[in-house]
C-alpha positions in Angstrom: -19.2 24.7 -27.9 -19.5 27.2 -30.8 -18.3 26.4 -34.1 -18.3 27.1 -37.9 -16.8 25.9 -41.2 -14.3 28.2 -42.7 -15.2 27.3 -46.3 -19.0 27.7 -46.4 -19.4 29.8 -43.4 -22.1 27.9 -41.4 -22.7 27.3 -37.9 -22.2 23.9 -37.1 -21.5 21.4 -34.1 -17.8 20.7 -33.4 -16.6 17.7 -35.9 -13.8 16.8 -38.1 -15.6 17.7 -41.1 -18.4 20.2 -41.6 -21.8 18.5 -42.0 -22.9 21.0 -44.8 -20.1 20.8 -47.1 -17.8 18.4 -46.0 -14.7 20.4 -45.5 -12.3 19.6 -42.7 -11.7 23.1 -42.0 -14.2 23.5 -38.9 -13.0 25.7 -36.0 -14.2 25.2 -32.8 -13.3 27.1 -29.4 -15.3 27.9 -26.1 -14.9 31.6 -26.5 -14.9 31.5 -30.6 -17.9 33.9 -30.5 -17.3 36.3 -27.8 -13.9 37.5 -28.8 -13.5 40.8 -31.1 -9.8 41.9 -31.3 -8.0 40.4 -34.5 -4.6 40.3 -36.3 -5.0 39.7 -40.2 -1.5 38.5 -41.5 -1.3 38.0 -45.6 0.7 34.7 -46.1 4.0 35.4 -48.0 2.4 38.5 -49.4 4.8 39.6 -52.2 5.5 35.9 -53.0 1.6 35.2 -53.3 1.6 38.2 -55.4 4.0 36.9 -58.0 2.7 33.6 -58.0 -0.8 35.1 -58.6 0.3 36.8 -61.4 2.7 34.4 -63.0 1.0 30.8 -62.8 4.1 29.0 -64.0 5.6 29.8 -60.3 3.0 28.2 -58.5 4.8 25.0 -57.7 8.3 26.6 -57.8 10.2 28.1 -54.6 10.0 31.9 -55.0 12.0 34.5 -53.4 11.5 38.2 -53.8 14.4 40.3 -53.1 17.6 41.8 -54.8 20.2 39.7 -56.6 23.3 38.6 -55.1 24.1 41.7 -53.2 20.7 42.3 -51.9 18.6 40.3 -49.3 15.6 38.3 -49.0 12.5 40.7 -48.9 10.1 37.6 -48.4 9.9 34.0 -49.8 7.2 31.4 -50.3 6.7 28.6 -48.2 8.3 26.2 -50.5 11.7 28.2 -50.0 11.2 28.4 -46.3 11.3 24.4 -46.2 14.9 24.9 -47.3 15.6 27.4 -44.5 15.2 30.8 -46.5 13.6 33.8 -44.7 13.0 37.4 -44.9 16.2 39.5 -44.5 18.7 36.6 -45.2 21.7 37.8 -47.7 20.7 36.6 -51.1 24.0 34.5 -51.8 22.9 32.8 -48.7 19.4 31.9 -49.8 20.5 30.9 -53.4 22.9 28.8 -51.5 20.0 26.9 -49.3 17.6 26.9 -52.2 19.3 26.8 -55.6 16.1 26.0 -57.7 14.5 29.0 -56.3 13.4 31.8 -58.8 14.6 35.1 -57.7 11.9 37.7 -58.5 12.6 41.5 -58.1 10.1 43.5 -55.7 6.8 45.2 -57.8 6.3 47.7 -54.7 3.4 49.6 -56.8 1.6 46.3 -57.4 1.7 45.0 -53.8 0.8 48.7 -52.6 -2.3 48.1 -55.0 -3.2 44.8 -53.9 -2.8 46.2 -50.2 -5.0 48.8 -50.6 -7.8 46.8 -52.0 -7.3 44.4 -49.0 -7.9 47.6 -46.9 -10.9 48.5 -48.7 -12.5 45.1 -47.6 -11.4 45.5 -44.0 -12.8 48.8 -43.8 -16.3 47.5 -44.9 -16.2 45.4 -41.8 -14.9 48.0 -39.0 -13.2 51.7 -39.2 -10.8 50.5 -36.2 -7.9 49.2 -38.3 -4.6 49.6 -37.1 -2.2 48.9 -40.1 1.5 47.3 -39.3 2.6 47.1 -42.6 1.0 46.5 -46.2 0.3 42.9 -45.7 -0.8 43.0 -41.9 -3.4 44.8 -39.9 -5.3 44.9 -36.2 -9.1 45.1 -36.6 -11.3 45.6 -33.7 -14.9 44.4 -34.1 -16.3 45.1 -31.0 -19.8 45.9 -31.3 -20.4 45.0 -34.9 -22.2 41.8 -34.5 -25.6 43.4 -35.3 -24.4 45.2 -38.2 -22.8 42.1 -40.1 -25.6 39.6 -38.7 -22.6 37.4 -37.4 -20.1 37.2 -34.4 -16.6 38.7 -35.2 -14.7 35.4 -35.8 -17.2 34.6 -39.0 -17.0 38.1 -40.5 -13.3 37.4 -40.2 -13.5 34.3 -41.9 -15.4 36.0 -44.4 -12.7 38.6 -45.0 -10.0 36.2 -46.0 -12.3 33.9 -48.1 -12.9 37.1 -49.9 -9.4 38.0 -50.1 -8.7 34.6 -51.8 -12.1 34.6 -54.0 -11.1 38.0 -55.6 -7.6 39.0 -55.0 -6.2 35.2 -55.4 -4.3 36.4 -51.7 -4.6 34.0 -48.8 -4.5 35.4 -45.2 -4.0 34.0 -41.4 -6.3 35.5 -38.8 -5.6 35.3 -34.7 -8.3 36.2 -32.9 -8.2 37.0 -28.9 -8.8 39.6 -26.3 -6.2 41.9 -26.9 -3.6 42.8 -29.6 -0.4 41.1 -28.0 -2.3 37.8 -28.1 -4.1 38.3 -31.2 -0.6 38.8 -32.9 0.9 35.6 -31.6 -2.4 33.7 -32.7 -1.8 34.7 -36.4 1.6 32.9 -36.3 0.5 29.7 -34.8 -1.0 28.1 -38.3 0.1 29.6 -41.0 -0.6 29.5 -44.3 -4.6 30.0 -44.3 -4.6 29.6 -40.6 -7.4 30.7 -38.2 -6.3 30.7 -34.2 -7.8 31.6 -31.2 -6.4 32.4 -27.5 -9.3 32.7 -25.3 -8.9 34.6 -22.0 -9.0 31.2 -20.1 -6.0 29.6 -21.9 -3.9 32.9 -21.8 -1.8 31.7 -19.0 -1.2 28.1 -19.8 -0.6 29.2 -23.6 2.0 31.7 -22.6 4.0 29.5 -20.0 6.1 27.5 -22.4 6.8 30.1 -25.1 10.3 31.6 -25.5 10.5 35.3 -24.3 11.6 36.0 -28.0 7.6 35.8 -28.7 7.2 39.2 -26.9 7.3 42.5 -28.8 10.4 44.2 -28.3 12.7 41.4 -27.0 15.4 41.5 -29.8 18.6 39.0 -29.7 20.3 41.7 -27.5 17.6 41.3 -24.7 16.9 37.9 -25.1 20.8 37.0 -24.3 20.4 39.1 -21.2 17.1 37.6 -20.1 19.0 34.3 -20.8 22.0 35.5 -18.6 19.5 36.1 -15.9 18.0 32.7 -16.2 14.9 33.7 -17.7 14.2 31.8 -21.2 10.5 31.2 -21.2 7.8 33.4 -20.4 6.9 31.1 -17.3 10.3 32.6 -16.1 9.6 36.1 -16.4 6.1 35.1 -14.3 8.1 34.1 -11.3 9.8 37.3 -11.1 8.6 40.2 -8.9 7.5 43.4 -10.7 9.8 45.9 -8.9 12.7 43.5 -9.9 12.0 43.4 -13.4 11.8 47.8 -13.4 15.0 47.7 -11.6 16.9 45.6 -14.0 15.1 46.2 -17.5 13.6 49.9 -16.6 10.5 50.6 -18.7 10.8 47.4 -20.7 10.6 45.5 -17.3 7.1 46.8 -16.4 6.5 46.1 -20.2 7.4 42.3 -19.6 5.5 41.8 -16.3 2.3 42.9 -17.7 2.8 40.9 -21.4 4.1 37.7 -19.6 0.6 37.8 -17.8 -1.2 38.5 -21.2 -2.2 41.9 -20.4 -2.0 44.5 -22.9 -4.2 47.5 -22.7 -3.4 49.1 -26.0 -6.4 50.2 -28.2 -6.5 49.6 -32.0 -6.9 52.7 -33.7 -6.0 53.8 -37.2 -6.7 57.9 -36.6 -4.1 58.5 -34.0 -1.8 61.1 -35.6 1.5 60.3 -37.0 4.0 62.1 -35.0 7.4 60.8 -36.1 8.8 58.1 -38.3 11.8 56.6 -37.0 14.1 53.2 -37.7 16.6 51.6 -34.9 18.4 48.4 -35.0 20.2 46.4 -32.3 23.5 45.2 -32.7 24.9 41.6 -32.0 27.9 43.0 -30.1 28.5 46.7 -29.4 30.2 48.7 -31.7 32.8 51.7 -31.3 34.0 52.0 -34.9 32.6 55.5 -36.3 32.4 54.1 -40.1 30.6 51.1 -39.1 28.2 53.4 -37.5 28.1 55.6 -40.2 26.9 52.9 -42.3 24.0 52.3 -40.3 23.0 55.8 -40.2 22.9 56.1 -43.8 20.7 52.8 -44.1 18.8 54.1 -41.3 18.4 57.4 -43.0 17.1 55.2 -46.3 14.6 53.5 -44.5 13.0 56.4 -42.4 13.0 58.6 -46.1 11.3 55.6 -47.8 8.4 55.9 -45.1 8.3 59.4 -45.2 8.0 59.2 -49.0 5.5 56.7 -48.7 3.3 58.0 -46.2 3.4 61.7 -47.7 5.2 63.5 -44.9 8.2 65.5 -44.2 10.1 66.2 -40.9 11.4 69.3 -39.8 13.5 67.7 -36.6 16.1 65.0 -37.2 16.8 62.5 -34.4 19.5 60.4 -33.3 19.0 57.6 -30.9 21.8 55.5 -29.1 21.8 53.0 -26.6 25.2 52.5 -24.6 26.5 49.0 -23.2 25.0 49.7 -20.1 21.5 50.1 -22.0 21.7 54.1 -21.1 19.6 56.0 -24.0 21.2 58.9 -25.6 18.9 61.1 -27.7 20.4 64.1 -29.7 18.1 66.2 -32.2 18.4 69.3 -34.8 16.1 71.4 -36.3 16.4 72.0 -40.1 15.6 75.1 -41.9 12.8 73.6 -43.8 11.3 70.0 -43.5 12.8 67.0 -45.4 11.9 63.7 -46.8 15.3 63.1 -48.3 17.4 60.4 -47.3 20.7 62.6 -48.0 19.7 65.3 -45.8 18.4 62.9 -42.9 22.1 61.3 -43.1 23.6 64.7 -43.2 21.8 66.3 -40.1 22.1 62.8 -38.2 26.1 62.3 -38.9 27.5 65.2 -37.1 25.3 64.2 -34.1 27.0 60.8 -34.0 30.2 62.5 -34.2 29.8 64.6 -31.4 28.7 61.7 -29.1 31.4 58.9 -29.9 32.9 59.7 -26.6 29.8 57.6 -25.0 31.1 54.5 -27.4 30.5 51.6 -27.5 26.8 51.5 -28.7 24.7 48.9 -28.7 21.6 50.3 -30.4 21.4 53.0 -32.9 18.2 54.7 -34.5 17.4 57.8 -37.0 14.2 59.3 -37.0 12.2 62.4 -38.0 9.2 64.7 -36.2 7.7 67.8 -36.4 5.9 66.2 -39.5 4.3 68.3 -42.1 2.9 67.4 -45.5 5.6 67.4 -48.2 4.5 70.4 -50.4 7.4 72.6 -49.8 9.6 70.7 -48.5 13.4 70.2 -49.7 12.6 73.5 -51.6 15.3 75.9 -50.7 18.2 73.4 -49.2 21.0 74.7 -47.3 22.9 77.5 -49.3 26.2 76.9 -47.7 26.2 73.3 -49.5 25.9 74.0 -53.4 25.4 70.5 -54.7 22.4 69.7 -51.9 19.9 70.4 -54.2 21.7 68.4 -57.0 21.8 65.3 -54.6 18.4 65.4 -54.1 17.2 65.9 -57.6 19.7 62.3 -57.8 18.1 60.7 -55.1 14.3 61.5 -56.7 16.0 60.0 -60.0 16.8 56.7 -57.9 13.6 56.5 -56.3 11.8 56.0 -59.6 14.5 53.7 -60.9 13.9 51.5 -58.1 10.1 51.8 -58.4 10.7 50.3 -61.7 13.5 47.9 -61.1 13.8 46.9 -57.7 15.1 48.3 -54.3 18.7 46.9 -55.1 18.6 48.4 -58.6 20.8 51.4 -57.1 23.1 51.2 -54.2 25.5 53.9 -52.5 28.6 52.9 -51.5 28.3 53.9 -48.3 25.4 51.6 -47.5 28.0 48.5 -47.8 30.0 49.8 -44.8 
């Protein structure tokens, strides 16, 4: 059985300890040297950066996020022992872990570290697909001759270099497709390296809950459970046509993924066509004021991503899903491209008002498309709305304040709806 030591990176027989350096971190698997699709996920990324830059925090529970009215961006593993997790309201996190040190986010620092990690990955393969600042897919197919080692060892070198040079640890998932590689990277965090081979795929998936499948959120989990489907093995017993009839396009996706089939390629070169964010409610909503709050928060998130990625959109889209899973999409074209949250919201809000007769809704989403470089965006605004340019200027100023003092330094009242 192929095996190597994750500390000294030498091939060795499968054993409890490496015969070369004595490390217990020996990785062995029948398909270890034949798999090449990987997912790398940094361990508690923001919190790890904070602990690296402030050694006094090393043995303390650390939560990165806003203060009382904010939410948890991420937290270290010590805080997770107390039940704290990402997206949790800060007041709840403080109640669960009263000794935690609350640190405001420093996005510019996280971006800088992320770029350094990306440069290390680009030295290994051009086929990199980032999912966020701290995680990415890598396809190392055909790189063994180039690096003089199979992909598994090359990936172990990557995370070792991240620790040695940047002080940031990461976990690797290695498999034969993206879906399984991402599942594997969560199996043994932090500093993990897990493998799911083709020969064990069906057995591995069988007992997993359906929530492990991408796209299966709380609402779909509840619907599946109501249909007697709680584990992936339950899905596998369902007829493909029945799944399609019951769940639409998602049904066909479920049929493939419950069998470990995922044909998506890893590519970092596909052009960005749109930027969007959506959320599914725990219960259907027909209150326009509540929906208005969601539109504003989603517009802010779309705006933030557009500014980060350097795009502006000429078309604003509102997506709604009714209680019966019927999707509604409404679009409006702007006179000029925008990346301003206030303009995205101002375009999406009337689309909601015109669609309220279809309420209640179980999902809402906001997006921009027909993307262009930001030069020339938001220059003239709408002449019929005299204060639009002033609001855009205020938003840019607020962006600078948030970049310096944290995401929750300035919060608009409509965000609290």
